[in-house]
C-alpha positions, 0 to 999 in steps of 0.5 A: 144274341149278345155275347159276353166279352169273355165268350167272344174272346174264346170264340176269337181264339178258337178261330185265330191261326196259331201265329196270330194267336201267339201275337194275341197271347203276347199282347194279353201278357203285356196288359195283364200282370197276373198272366206270365209265360213259364220261364225255361228250365225251372220247376213248376211253381206250386200255388198254395190252396186258398185255405193256406193264407187267404184273408178273411175278407177274401173268403167273405167275398166268396173268392176261395172256391173260385180261386181254388178252381183257377189254381187247378186250371193253371196246373192242368194247363201246365200238365197239358202242355208237358204231357203232350211234349212227352213229359220233357221240360220246356227248355231254353233250347225250345225257347231259342228255336221258337224265337229263331223261327219267329225272327226267320220269317221272310220279309218280302220286298214290296213292289214299291220298295223294289222300284224305289231302289232302282229309282235311287240308282238312276242318278236323277236330280232331286226334282226328277227323283220326286217326280219319279216317286210320284209316278211310283206312288201311282202304280198299283199292285198289278204294276199298272199306272193308275193315273194318266200322265196328263193328270200327274202333270197337272197335279204337280205342275210338271211339264208333260213331255218331261214327265213322260220321259221319266215315265219311259225310264221307269218302264225300263225298270224290273219287272218288265212291263211295269208302269203301263197304262193298260194291258195292251201297253204292258204287253207291248212294253214286254215285247220291246224290252225283251227284244222279241222281234215278232211284228205279227205278235205286236200287231195282234196285241196292238189291234186285235187283243180282244179277238185274241182273248176269244181265240178267234185265230182264223178271223185274225189271220184274215184281217192281217193276211197271214196264215192261221198257223202263224197267228197260232204261233204268235199267240203262243209267244204272247201267252208267255208274257206277264199281264200283271208284272207287279204281282211277283212282289205281291204281299200275299205271296209272302204268307207263311203257313204254320200247321196246327196239326202234324200227322206222322205214320209210325209203325203203320199207324197215323199219329196226330201231334198237336203243334204247340211249340209256337204258343207261350206256356202260361201260368198265373203269377205267384207274386200277385197271389202273394199280394192277394194273400197279404193282409196289408193289401187294400181292398181296391188292389185286391179287387183289381188282382182278382179280376185280372186273375179271372181274366188270366184263368179264362185265357188259359182255359180258352187256349186249353179248350181251343187246342183240345177241340182242334186236336179232336177234329183233326183226329176225326179227319184222319180217321175218315181220310186214311185212304187219302193219306195212303193213296191220294185224292182218288180216295178222298171221302166225303165229309161234312162239318155236321158229321165231325161236330156230332162225333166231337160233341160240339156245334157245327159252327164250332167246327167251322171256326176251329178249322178256319185258316188252320193247316194240317201237315201230312206225309202227302203234303200240307193242306188247309183243314177245310180241304177235307170237308167236301160233299160227295156222290155215290157211284154206280157200284155204291162207293162214296166219292168226294166231289174233289175227286171228281174234279181231279178226274175232270182235270185229268181228262182235259189234260189228256184230251186231243187239243184239236178235238177238246171234250165238250161238257156232254162228252166229259159227262159220258166219260165219267159215266163210263167210270160209274160216276153219274152227274149232270152236265150242268154240274160238269160245267160248274166244276169246270169253272171252279177248276178254271178250265175254259169251255171246249171251243176256247181249248181248241187249237186252230 
């Protein structure tokens, strides 16, 4: 199917998280002169009905009924916002708080900026600083050097030994382990720069890193002619090192979450509040309505204004519908997951998007779009709305249990196991069966992989 542009815009608005939607609205305000944000601390502007001044030409174009509907939409949208805010006006203080929030979003320093700042303080000559910048430009987000010193030397015509000297200096920068060519070098740099005097750890990293990953402690001990316990202690030390030192400056760590829904418990009941403070409050500009009603306005200008007003009204309606849909979906989630809100993940109930779609009266794909990238703030934490949609199983006593609850139980069993005798998937299956939860061993293995729990032989302490 080919979707109409307005319908595509409506679906896009439904799917956008609140902060991205705010940006989209601001961009539309800049492009569409008939759409404006409601000023603070002013009385709502009354829009005259179409029969009070519209030209004969406008009526002949059958615009009067459409315009009346658009004006009604504008009033409904304003009433919708003000009603949800307990009928208090949108004040200058509200606007100031919203702007303060937007101005306060953290701007996390990137890895490249962090390294460049250290390079600028290194006291290098202009030529050496340019070589240093070239090296920094070849460091990826994990903190590794993507090109070899030989390649960098050839591409710049720089003496290889001189370039390696500058690279060695950069490897002294923070974070420790930066600018390594591979994992082995990264770990060795950290052992050296952190002053860790453990020759065994260095030997293991240098010559037996693959065996260490497979926890072949006994084999390593035989090769290095040390005890298994010594290898085990060295492995614990190596595990404290960072295999991806650049990731602490990764931009994805700076992502800010703004919940669409806030759930509060008031007098023993959960109350759902739609978070609309970050959205501009919109209306159709009265100035352009007056221009449309002016007999001296040319037909071409009137046609343009009508089209812009239609676009404004559709955006207002789409935002209204988006907020209403998200609110109704959140209401169904809270209604189903009251046990989770009261007692935690052990009481999370199975819930599908199809079930919510039927209750809300929309298509399942609409629910999927509406919850995508959206968050809900509850008394027990902030969760992605998708978190509450999960298939389930039926226990021996007939209870419906979410698979997230089962995963949590598995994680708990592994956390409490004897490290000398870790539980196999078969043993985990039997322990779950003792609790009335009957699932296949292959399902245990699948859940374990999702939880990033290694198999039992890799969890065993040697």
